C-alpha positions as CSV (number, residue, x, y, z in Angstrom):
1,M,-155.4,-22.9,-122.3
2,A,-151.9,-22.4,-120.8
3,P,-151.9,-23.9,-117.4
4,Q,-153.2,-21.7,-114.7
5,K,-152.1,-21.1,-111.2
6,Q,-154.4,-22.9,-108.8
7,A,-156.4,-20.6,-106.6
8,G,-157.1,-21.3,-103.1
9,S,-169.9,-15.1,-98.0
10,A,-169.8,-14.7,-94.9
11,A,-173.1,-15.1,-93.0
12,A,-174.8,-12.4,-91.1
13,P,-174.6,-12.6,-87.4
14,E,-176.8,-14.8,-85.3
15,P,-179.6,-13.6,-83.2
16,A,-178.7,-12.4,-79.7
17,A,-179.8,-14.1,-76.4
18,P,-183.4,-14.5,-75.5
19,D,-185.4,-11.4,-74.4
20,S,-187.1,-13.3,-71.6
21,A,-187.0,-11.7,-68.1
22,A,-185.4,-14.7,-66.7
23,A,-182.4,-14.4,-68.9
24,A,-181.5,-11.1,-67.3
25,V,-181.6,-12.5,-63.7
26,E,-178.1,-13.3,-62.3
27,A,-177.4,-16.8,-61.4
28,P,-177.6,-17.5,-57.6
29,A,-174.4,-17.4,-55.7
30,P,-172.8,-20.8,-55.2
31,V,-173.5,-22.5,-51.9
32,P,-170.3,-22.9,-49.9
33,E,-169.1,-26.4,-49.7
34,V,-169.3,-28.1,-46.3
35,L,-165.9,-29.6,-45.9
36,P,-164.9,-32.4,-43.4
37,N,-162.6,-31.4,-40.6
38,N,-159.7,-33.7,-41.6
39,A,-156.1,-33.1,-40.7
40,L,-153.6,-33.3,-43.6
41,T,-151.3,-36.1,-42.4
42,G,-147.9,-36.7,-43.9
43,D,-149.2,-39.9,-45.5
44,M,-152.1,-38.2,-47.2
45,L,-149.8,-35.4,-48.5
46,F,-147.4,-38.0,-49.8
47,R,-150.2,-40.0,-51.6
48,I,-151.8,-36.9,-53.1
49,T,-148.3,-35.5,-54.3
50,K,-147.4,-38.9,-55.8
51,A,-150.8,-39.2,-57.6
52,E,-150.4,-35.7,-59.1
53,L,-146.9,-36.5,-60.3
54,E,-148.1,-39.8,-61.9
55,F,-151.0,-38.1,-63.5
56,K,-148.7,-35.4,-65.0
57,Q,-146.6,-38.2,-66.4
58,G,-149.6,-39.8,-68.2
59,Q,-150.4,-42.4,-65.6
60,W,-154.0,-41.6,-65.0
61,Q,-155.3,-44.9,-63.6
62,G,-153.2,-45.1,-60.4
63,A,-153.6,-41.4,-59.8
64,Y,-157.4,-41.7,-60.1
65,I,-157.6,-44.7,-57.8
66,T,-155.6,-42.9,-55.2
67,M,-157.8,-39.8,-55.3
68,L,-161.0,-41.8,-55.3
69,S,-159.9,-43.9,-52.4
70,L,-158.8,-40.8,-50.4
71,A,-162.1,-39.2,-51.0
72,Q,-164.0,-42.2,-49.8
73,Q,-161.7,-42.4,-46.7
74,T,-161.8,-38.6,-45.8
75,R,-165.3,-37.8,-47.2
76,D,-163.6,-34.7,-48.8
77,P,-165.6,-33.7,-52.0
78,R,-162.5,-31.9,-53.3
79,L,-160.7,-35.1,-53.7
80,A,-163.7,-36.8,-55.5
81,R,-163.8,-33.8,-57.9
82,R,-160.1,-34.2,-58.6
83,A,-160.6,-37.9,-59.3
84,A,-163.4,-36.9,-61.8
85,E,-161.1,-34.3,-63.4
86,M,-158.4,-37.0,-63.9
87,A,-160.9,-39.5,-65.5
88,L,-162.3,-36.8,-67.8
89,A,-158.9,-35.7,-68.9
90,A,-158.1,-39.4,-69.7
91,K,-161.5,-39.7,-71.5
92,Q,-162.6,-42.5,-69.2
93,G,-166.4,-42.0,-69.0
94,Q,-167.3,-44.7,-66.6
95,E,-164.6,-43.8,-64.1
96,A,-165.4,-40.1,-64.3
97,L,-169.2,-40.9,-63.6
98,A,-168.3,-42.9,-60.6
99,A,-166.2,-40.1,-59.2
100,I,-169.0,-37.6,-60.0
101,R,-171.5,-39.7,-58.1
102,L,-169.2,-39.7,-55.1
103,W,-168.7,-36.0,-55.4
104,R,-172.5,-35.4,-55.3
105,E,-172.8,-37.7,-52.4
106,L,-170.2,-35.8,-50.4
107,A,-171.4,-32.4,-51.5
108,P,-175.2,-32.7,-52.2
109,D,-175.7,-29.0,-52.4
110,S,-172.9,-28.4,-54.9
111,D,-174.4,-27.1,-58.1
112,E,-171.2,-27.8,-60.0
113,A,-171.3,-31.5,-59.0
114,T,-174.9,-31.6,-60.2
115,Q,-174.1,-30.0,-63.5
116,Y,-171.3,-32.5,-64.1
117,F,-173.6,-35.4,-63.3
118,L,-176.5,-34.0,-65.5
119,G,-174.1,-33.6,-68.4
120,F,-173.0,-37.3,-68.2
121,A,-176.6,-38.6,-67.6
122,V,-178.1,-36.8,-70.6
123,V,-175.2,-37.7,-73.0
124,N,-175.6,-41.4,-72.0
125,D,-179.4,-41.2,-72.3
126,D,-179.8,-42.1,-68.6
127,L,-182.7,-39.8,-68.2
128,S,-184.5,-41.2,-65.2
129,E,-182.2,-39.7,-62.6
130,A,-181.8,-36.5,-64.7
131,E,-185.6,-36.0,-64.7
132,A,-186.0,-36.1,-61.0
133,I,-183.1,-33.6,-60.6
134,F,-184.5,-31.3,-63.2
135,A,-188.0,-31.4,-61.6
136,Q,-186.5,-30.6,-58.2
137,R,-184.4,-27.8,-59.5
138,L,-187.3,-26.1,-61.1
139,K,-189.5,-26.5,-58.0
140,A,-186.8,-25.1,-55.8
141,A,-186.0,-22.1,-58.1
142,P,-187.4,-18.7,-57.1
143,A,-190.1,-17.6,-59.4
144,A,-187.9,-14.9,-60.9
145,Q,-185.2,-17.4,-61.7
146,R,-187.3,-20.4,-62.9
147,G,-187.2,-19.3,-66.5
148,M,-183.4,-19.3,-66.5
149,A,-183.4,-22.7,-64.8
150,M,-185.6,-24.0,-67.6
151,M,-183.3,-22.6,-70.2
152,Q,-180.4,-24.3,-68.5
153,M,-182.3,-27.6,-68.6
154,Q,-182.8,-27.2,-72.3
155,Q,-179.1,-26.7,-72.9
156,F,-178.4,-30.1,-71.2
157,M,-181.3,-31.8,-73.1
158,L,-179.8,-30.6,-76.5
159,R,-177.0,-33.1,-75.9
160,A,-179.4,-36.2,-75.6
161,K,-179.1,-38.6,-78.5
162,D,-182.7,-39.9,-78.1
163,K,-184.6,-36.7,-79.0
164,A,-188.0,-38.3,-78.5
165,A,-187.2,-39.3,-74.9
166,A,-185.7,-36.0,-74.3
167,F,-189.0,-34.3,-75.5
168,A,-191.1,-36.6,-73.4
169,L,-189.0,-35.7,-70.3
170,Q,-189.4,-32.0,-71.0
171,Q,-193.2,-32.4,-71.4
172,R,-193.4,-34.1,-67.9
173,V,-191.1,-31.7,-66.1
174,L,-192.6,-28.5,-67.6
175,A,-196.2,-29.6,-67.2
176,P,-196.7,-27.6,-63.9
177,Y,-195.5,-24.4,-65.6
178,D,-198.0,-24.0,-68.4
179,D,-198.2,-20.3,-67.9
180,M,-194.6,-19.5,-68.5
181,L,-193.2,-18.4,-71.9
182,E,-190.0,-20.3,-71.5
183,S,-191.9,-23.6,-71.0
184,H,-193.6,-23.3,-74.4
185,L,-190.5,-22.1,-76.2
186,I,-188.6,-25.2,-74.9
187,L,-191.4,-27.5,-76.1
188,A,-191.5,-25.8,-79.4
189,Q,-187.8,-26.5,-79.9
190,G,-188.2,-30.1,-78.6
191,A,-191.1,-30.8,-81.0
192,F,-189.2,-29.3,-83.9
193,A,-186.2,-31.6,-83.1
194,I,-188.5,-34.7,-83.5
195,N,-190.0,-33.3,-86.7
196,D,-193.5,-32.6,-85.1
197,A,-194.0,-29.3,-86.9
198,E,-197.6,-29.0,-86.0
199,R,-196.9,-29.3,-82.2
200,A,-193.8,-27.0,-82.6
201,R,-196.0,-24.3,-84.1
202,A,-198.8,-24.7,-81.5
203,E,-196.2,-24.3,-78.7
204,A,-194.6,-21.3,-80.3
205,Q,-198.1,-19.8,-80.7
206,K,-198.8,-20.3,-77.0
207,A,-195.5,-18.5,-76.2
208,L,-196.6,-15.6,-78.3
209,A,-200.0,-15.5,-76.6
210,I,-198.3,-15.2,-73.2
211,K,-195.9,-12.4,-74.4
212,P,-197.0,-11.0,-77.8
213,D,-193.9,-8.7,-78.0
214,S,-191.3,-11.5,-77.3
215,E,-188.6,-11.5,-79.9
216,L,-187.5,-14.9,-78.9
217,A,-191.0,-16.2,-79.3
218,V,-191.5,-14.9,-82.8
219,L,-188.1,-16.1,-83.8
220,T,-189.0,-19.6,-82.6
221,M,-192.3,-19.3,-84.5
222,A,-190.3,-18.4,-87.7
223,Q,-187.9,-21.3,-87.2
224,V,-190.7,-23.8,-86.9
225,S,-193.0,-22.3,-89.6
226,G,-192.0,-24.7,-92.3
227,D,-190.3,-22.8,-95.1
228,I,-188.5,-19.5,-95.8
229,D,-191.6,-17.6,-97.2
230,A,-193.7,-18.5,-94.1
231,A,-190.8,-17.5,-91.8
232,G,-190.4,-14.2,-93.6
233,K,-194.2,-13.5,-93.3
234,V,-194.1,-14.2,-89.5
235,L,-191.2,-11.8,-89.0
236,T,-192.6,-9.0,-91.3
237,E,-195.9,-9.0,-89.5
238,F,-194.1,-8.8,-86.1
239,L,-192.0,-6.0,-87.3
240,E,-195.1,-4.0,-88.4
241,K,-196.2,-4.1,-84.8
242,Y,-192.8,-3.8,-83.1
243,P,-190.4,-1.9,-85.5
244,K,-187.8,-1.5,-82.8
245,A,-187.3,-5.3,-82.5
246,R,-183.6,-5.6,-83.5
247,E,-183.1,-9.3,-83.3
248,V,-186.2,-9.9,-85.4
249,R,-185.1,-7.4,-88.0
250,A,-181.6,-9.0,-88.1
251,A,-183.2,-12.5,-88.6
252,Y,-185.5,-11.2,-91.4
253,A,-182.5,-9.6,-93.1
254,R,-180.6,-13.0,-93.0
255,I,-183.8,-14.6,-94.5
256,L,-183.7,-12.1,-97.4
257,V,-180.0,-12.8,-97.8
258,D,-180.6,-16.5,-98.1
259,A,-183.4,-15.8,-100.6
260,K,-180.8,-13.8,-102.7
261,Q,-182.9,-10.6,-102.2
262,L,-179.9,-8.5,-101.5
263,E,-181.2,-5.0,-101.9
264,P,-184.2,-5.6,-99.5
265,A,-181.7,-7.2,-97.1
266,R,-179.5,-4.3,-97.3
267,Q,-182.3,-2.0,-96.4
268,Q,-183.0,-4.0,-93.3
269,F,-179.4,-3.8,-92.2
270,L,-179.3,-0.1,-93.0
271,A,-182.3,0.4,-90.6
272,L,-180.4,-1.5,-88.0
273,L,-177.3,0.6,-88.5
274,K,-179.3,3.8,-88.2
275,D,-180.3,2.7,-84.8
276,Q,-176.9,1.5,-83.7
277,P,-174.2,3.1,-86.0
278,D,-171.3,1.2,-84.3
279,N,-172.8,-2.3,-84.3
280,I,-170.1,-4.6,-85.4
281,A,-172.3,-7.3,-86.7
282,T,-174.4,-5.0,-88.8
283,L,-171.3,-3.3,-90.3
284,Y,-169.8,-6.7,-91.2
285,A,-173.1,-7.8,-92.8
286,L,-173.3,-4.6,-94.9
287,G,-169.7,-5.1,-96.0
288,V,-170.2,-8.6,-97.1
289,M,-173.3,-7.7,-99.1
290,A,-171.4,-4.8,-100.8
291,M,-168.8,-7.2,-101.9
292,Q,-171.4,-9.6,-103.2
293,T,-172.9,-6.8,-105.3
294,N,-169.4,-5.6,-106.3
295,D,-169.9,-2.2,-104.6
296,V,-166.3,-2.0,-103.6
297,P,-166.3,1.5,-102.2
298,E,-169.2,0.7,-99.9
299,A,-167.6,-2.5,-98.8
300,E,-164.4,-0.6,-98.0
301,K,-166.4,2.0,-96.1
302,Y,-168.3,-0.5,-93.9
303,F,-165.2,-2.8,-93.4
304,T,-163.0,0.2,-92.4
305,R,-165.7,1.2,-89.8
306,F,-165.8,-2.3,-88.6
307,I,-162.1,-2.3,-87.8
308,T,-162.2,1.2,-86.2
309,V,-165.0,0.1,-83.8
310,L,-163.3,-3.1,-83.0
311,D,-160.0,-1.2,-82.2
312,D,-162.0,0.9,-79.8
313,H,-163.3,-2.2,-78.0
314,P,-160.1,-4.2,-77.2
315,D,-162.1,-6.6,-75.0
316,D,-164.1,-7.8,-78.0
317,E,-162.9,-11.3,-78.9
318,R,-163.9,-11.3,-82.6
319,D,-160.9,-11.9,-85.0
320,P,-160.7,-9.1,-87.6
321,A,-158.3,-11.0,-89.7
322,K,-160.6,-11.8,-92.6
323,V,-161.8,-8.3,-92.8
324,L,-158.3,-7.0,-92.8
325,M,-157.5,-9.4,-95.7
326,I,-160.4,-7.9,-97.6
327,L,-159.4,-4.4,-97.0
328,S,-155.9,-5.2,-98.1
329,Q,-157.2,-6.8,-101.4
330,I,-159.4,-3.7,-102.0
331,A,-156.3,-1.4,-101.5
332,E,-154.2,-3.6,-103.7
333,Q,-156.8,-3.5,-106.5
334,R,-156.7,0.2,-106.7
335,G,-152.9,0.2,-106.7
336,D,-152.3,1.5,-103.2
337,I,-149.6,-1.0,-102.1
338,D,-148.7,0.9,-98.9
339,A,-152.3,0.8,-97.7
340,A,-152.6,-2.8,-98.6
341,T,-149.5,-3.7,-96.6
342,K,-150.7,-1.7,-93.5
343,W,-153.9,-3.6,-93.3
344,L,-151.9,-6.9,-93.5
345,E,-149.5,-5.7,-90.7
346,K,-152.5,-5.5,-88.3
347,I,-153.3,-9.2,-88.7
348,E,-152.0,-11.1,-85.6
349,G,-151.4,-14.8,-85.1
350,D,-154.7,-15.8,-83.6
351,D,-155.4,-17.7,-86.8
352,P,-152.2,-19.3,-87.9
353,K,-153.4,-19.9,-91.5
354,L,-154.6,-16.4,-92.1
355,Y,-151.5,-15.0,-90.3
356,L,-149.3,-17.0,-92.7
357,A,-151.3,-16.0,-95.7
358,A,-151.0,-12.4,-94.7
359,R,-147.2,-12.5,-94.3
360,M,-146.8,-14.2,-97.6
361,K,-149.0,-11.6,-99.2
362,M,-146.9,-8.9,-97.6
363,A,-143.9,-10.4,-99.3
364,T,-145.7,-10.4,-102.6
365,L,-146.5,-6.7,-102.2
366,T,-142.9,-5.9,-101.2
367,A,-141.8,-7.6,-104.5
368,R,-144.4,-5.6,-106.4
369,K,-142.7,-2.5,-105.2
370,G,-139.4,-3.7,-106.8
371,D,-137.7,-5.1,-103.7
372,V,-137.6,-8.8,-104.6
373,D,-134.7,-9.5,-102.3
374,G,-136.5,-7.9,-99.4
375,A,-139.5,-10.0,-100.2
376,R,-137.6,-13.1,-100.2
377,K,-136.0,-12.2,-96.8
378,Q,-139.5,-11.7,-95.4
379,L,-140.5,-15.3,-96.6
380,A,-137.3,-16.7,-95.1
381,T,-138.5,-15.6,-91.6
382,L,-141.6,-17.7,-91.8
383,T,-141.1,-21.1,-90.3
384,P,-144.4,-22.9,-89.9
385,A,-144.5,-26.5,-88.5
386,D,-147.0,-27.8,-91.0
387,P,-145.2,-29.2,-94.1
388,A,-148.1,-28.0,-96.4
389,D,-147.6,-24.4,-95.1
390,Q,-143.9,-24.6,-95.7
391,A,-144.6,-25.9,-99.2
392,Q,-146.8,-22.8,-99.7
393,I,-143.8,-20.6,-98.8
394,F,-141.7,-22.3,-101.4
395,Q,-144.4,-21.8,-104.0
396,T,-144.6,-18.1,-103.1
397,D,-140.9,-17.6,-103.3
398,A,-140.8,-19.2,-106.7
399,Q,-143.7,-17.1,-107.9
400,L,-141.8,-14.0,-106.8
401,L,-138.8,-15.0,-108.9
402,R,-141.0,-15.9,-111.9
403,D,-142.8,-12.5,-111.8
404,A,-139.3,-10.9,-111.7
405,G,-138.4,-12.8,-114.8
406,D,-135.8,-15.0,-113.0
407,T,-137.2,-18.4,-114.2
408,R,-134.0,-20.3,-113.5
409,A,-133.9,-19.3,-109.9
410,A,-137.6,-20.2,-109.6
411,Y,-136.8,-23.6,-111.0
412,T,-134.0,-24.1,-108.4
413,V,-136.4,-23.2,-105.5
414,L,-139.0,-25.6,-106.7
415,E,-136.5,-28.3,-107.5
416,N,-135.3,-28.2,-103.9
417,A,-138.9,-28.0,-102.5
418,V,-139.9,-31.0,-104.5
419,K,-137.0,-33.0,-103.1
420,R,-138.1,-32.0,-99.6
421,Y,-141.8,-32.7,-100.2
422,P,-141.9,-35.1,-103.1
423,D,-145.6,-36.0,-102.8
424,N,-147.0,-32.4,-102.6
425,P,-149.2,-32.1,-105.7
426,D,-149.2,-28.3,-105.7
427,L,-145.4,-28.1,-105.6
428,L,-145.1,-30.7,-108.4
429,Y,-147.6,-28.7,-110.5
430,D,-145.7,-25.4,-110.2
431,F,-142.4,-27.3,-110.8
432,A,-143.9,-28.7,-114.0
433,L,-144.9,-25.2,-115.2
434,V,-141.4,-23.8,-114.6
435,A,-139.7,-26.8,-116.2
436,E,-141.8,-26.3,-119.4
437,K,-140.9,-22.6,-119.3
438,L,-137.3,-23.6,-119.4
439,G,-138.0,-26.0,-122.3
440,N,-137.7,-29.2,-120.3
441,V,-140.9,-30.8,-121.5
442,D,-140.0,-34.3,-120.4
443,L,-139.5,-33.2,-116.8
444,M,-142.8,-31.3,-117.0
445,E,-144.7,-34.4,-118.1
446,K,-143.1,-36.5,-115.4
447,A,-144.0,-34.0,-112.8
448,L,-147.6,-33.6,-114.0
449,R,-148.1,-37.4,-114.1
450,Q,-146.8,-37.6,-110.5
451,V,-149.6,-35.0,-109.7
452,M,-152.2,-37.2,-111.3
453,I,-151.0,-40.1,-109.1
454,A,-150.9,-38.0,-105.9
455,A,-154.1,-36.1,-106.6
456,P,-156.2,-38.0,-109.2
457,D,-159.0,-35.4,-109.0
458,N,-156.7,-32.5,-109.9
459,Q,-158.1,-31.3,-113.3
460,H,-155.3,-28.7,-113.6
461,A,-152.7,-31.4,-114.2
462,Y,-154.7,-33.1,-117.0
463,N,-155.4,-29.8,-118.6
464,A,-151.8,-28.5,-118.3
465,L,-150.3,-31.6,-120.0
466,G,-153.0,-31.8,-122.6
467,Y,-152.6,-28.2,-123.5
468,S,-148.8,-28.5,-123.7
469,L,-149.1,-31.5,-126.2
470,A,-151.6,-29.4,-128.3
471,E,-149.4,-26.4,-128.1
472,R,-146.4,-28.4,-129.5
473,N,-148.8,-30.1,-131.9
474,E,-147.7,-33.5,-130.6
475,R,-149.8,-36.7,-129.7
476,L,-153.0,-34.9,-130.3
477,P,-155.3,-38.0,-129.6
478,E,-153.6,-38.2,-126.2
479,A,-153.9,-34.4,-125.7
480,Y,-157.7,-34.8,-126.5
481,A,-158.1,-37.5,-123.9
482,L,-156.3,-35.6,-121.2
483,V,-158.2,-32.3,-121.7
484,D,-161.4,-34.3,-122.1
485,Q,-160.8,-35.9,-118.6
486,A,-160.2,-32.4,-117.2
487,M,-163.5,-31.2,-118.7
488,K,-165.4,-34.0,-117.1
489,M,-163.9,-33.0,-113.8
490,A,-164.7,-29.2,-114.2
491,P,-167.1,-28.8,-117.2
492,G,-167.7,-25.2,-116.6
493,D,-164.1,-24.1,-116.4
494,P,-163.4,-21.6,-119.3
495,F,-159.6,-22.2,-119.3
496,I,-160.2,-26.0,-119.8
497,M,-162.7,-25.1,-122.6
498,D,-160.0,-23.0,-124.1
499,S,-157.6,-25.9,-124.0
500,M,-160.1,-28.2,-125.7
501,G,-160.7,-25.5,-128.3
502,W,-157.0,-25.3,-129.0
503,V,-156.8,-29.2,-129.3
504,Q,-159.7,-29.1,-131.8
505,F,-158.0,-26.4,-133.7
506,R,-154.8,-28.5,-133.9
507,M,-156.8,-31.4,-135.0
508,G,-158.3,-29.3,-137.8
509,N,-161.8,-29.0,-136.4
510,L,-162.2,-25.4,-136.9
511,D,-166.0,-25.0,-136.3
512,E,-165.8,-27.1,-133.1
513,A,-162.7,-25.0,-132.0
514,E,-164.5,-21.7,-132.6
515,S,-167.6,-22.8,-130.7
516,L,-165.6,-23.9,-127.7
517,L,-163.4,-20.8,-127.7
518,R,-166.4,-18.5,-127.9
519,R,-168.1,-20.2,-125.0
520,A,-164.8,-19.9,-123.0
521,Y,-164.4,-16.2,-123.9
522,A,-168.0,-15.5,-122.9
523,L,-167.4,-17.0,-119.5
524,R,-164.0,-15.3,-119.0
525,A,-162.7,-12.6,-121.3
526,D,-159.0,-13.7,-120.7
527,P,-156.3,-12.3,-123.2
528,E,-155.0,-15.7,-124.0
529,I,-158.4,-17.1,-124.9
530,A,-158.9,-14.1,-127.2
531,V,-155.5,-14.8,-128.8
532,H,-156.6,-18.5,-129.5
533,L,-160.0,-17.5,-130.8
534,G,-158.5,-14.8,-133.0
535,E,-156.2,-17.3,-134.6
536,V,-159.0,-19.6,-135.3
537,L,-161.0,-16.8,-137.0
538,F,-157.8,-15.8,-138.9
539,V,-157.4,-19.3,-140.3
540,K,-161.1,-19.3,-141.2
541,G,-160.6,-16.1,-143.2
542,D,-162.2,-13.6,-140.7
543,V,-159.2,-11.3,-140.4
544,T,-161.3,-8.5,-139.1
545,G,-162.8,-10.5,-136.3
546,A,-159.3,-11.8,-135.4
547,Q,-157.8,-8.3,-135.3
548,K,-160.7,-7.2,-133.1
549,L,-159.9,-9.9,-130.5
550,W,-156.3,-9.4,-130.6
551,Q,-156.8,-5.7,-130.1
552,E,-158.9,-6.6,-127.0
553,A,-156.2,-8.9,-125.7
554,K,-153.5,-6.2,-126.2
555,S,-155.6,-3.6,-124.3
556,K,-155.8,-6.0,-121.3
557,D,-152.2,-7.3,-121.4
558,P,-149.8,-5.4,-123.7
559,K,-146.9,-7.8,-122.8
560,N,-148.7,-11.0,-123.3
561,D,-146.3,-13.6,-124.8
562,A,-149.0,-15.7,-126.5
563,L,-150.2,-12.6,-128.3
564,K,-146.6,-11.4,-129.3
565,N,-145.8,-14.9,-130.6
566,T,-149.0,-15.3,-132.5
567,L,-148.8,-12.0,-134.3
568,A,-145.1,-12.6,-135.2
569,R,-145.9,-16.1,-136.5
570,L,-148.9,-14.9,-138.6
571,N,-147.0,-11.8,-139.7
572,Q,-149.7,-9.5,-138.3
573,N,-149.6,-6.0,-136.8
574,L,-152.0,-4.2,-134.6
């Protein structure tokens, strides 16, 4: 197959936060720090200022020592905290822990200092001190806030490397609270983390016994149930009793998506949408599923609504860029270039890669409207720092020129780009294609062999060179070896199959050529594959079959060069 341009499911949303009563309780107001009554002397001010300047210049050690020393002298927890911050910024764990210990000593009631200390203790598997703190915090917490305190403990314990030790700690600390939902949910998660499925299920069952309508409890039961079928059964039984359980229904819908049961999943998401018509997560999920089933109008409807709702909620931090790209593609496919461009214009720079892709696509759309100069000016305004991104701009610029029929100008763009980025395989590949188009096959081969060195797993380079040799009917054994290598890298690629079919045709193996080309055409009804298969059938005497394939190719691409050349060479008319 003639060398191809190399081409560059979104999951449904995660469940919301737990439904436990404790999760709705506001955290207690922080206890004001008791600060020492120290006068800020000139010497202290000088030392603090000097330390901050040193730290700003990257000299963390002296600054840290100064702050820690001043904290010890003045007993001021703010200085200990600042020393800890300096050590953390410098990624010095032991020094940070020493400062945090002093901070806790100077401000024993500081929840922030305790949080810092617990984080370090758990990550370093120093659980003995952490256990005492957790036990004390749960005991001191008001009954209405104890569940939230348990969940906070679990968040810390998730960071522990020794999961078995973490689970053992949780069992001991939670033992006095056997009547609480959160206690059993945490133990279920902990048992699941150490692969004790039986204990995990038992704990989840105890949680459900305490609060049978708990969405978080049944979601935990589904998670630890063992397999996707068992999880689905748990959730469906719960939904029969509690049909308004949104998070459970969303989780069940995701299970159906994972099981490739898209229509039942769609029905679940539609039920969610009926209850909350403007739920962004549900709109997104329905849009994705519509794309997966090629229901483009439905996808456009849901994604358009997604953007409208998001525009009405400017405080929502979700980035709409991917959805805007999809909407632009849908508009482009139906020929509405103006609408496609408007969607792209809404993409902002939150994701630099997507922003760049959107701006390059806008230039391509401008060129499609006939304004190639305007499109190239748009590309010229893009100045990314990443060399790979800059190379992409050169490739796009060259493609605009190729599409406009100015192959010579495209060659000049890529020639200059390759000089600037000589090891970029994508640039070299495109340069090779343009060089061949201009008849410079030696330069094409040189560039493709450079690609093979720079990116030895790039099957397109092997395929392109092999096909070029076969097309020119030269060095056929070498052409076979190159395309065979490409097929080993990508055995299901119809374009590489087409190349191998063409090599076999050139070598006189007509039956093998027909078999390969028919397989390729079944996978991808591309006009050029049809042209090749048609010629094989023509040579084998099946003129009617050949004419049928060529007619199909013409209906898809009336201006196809391969078709025109083949018909002229074989003296055929359609």
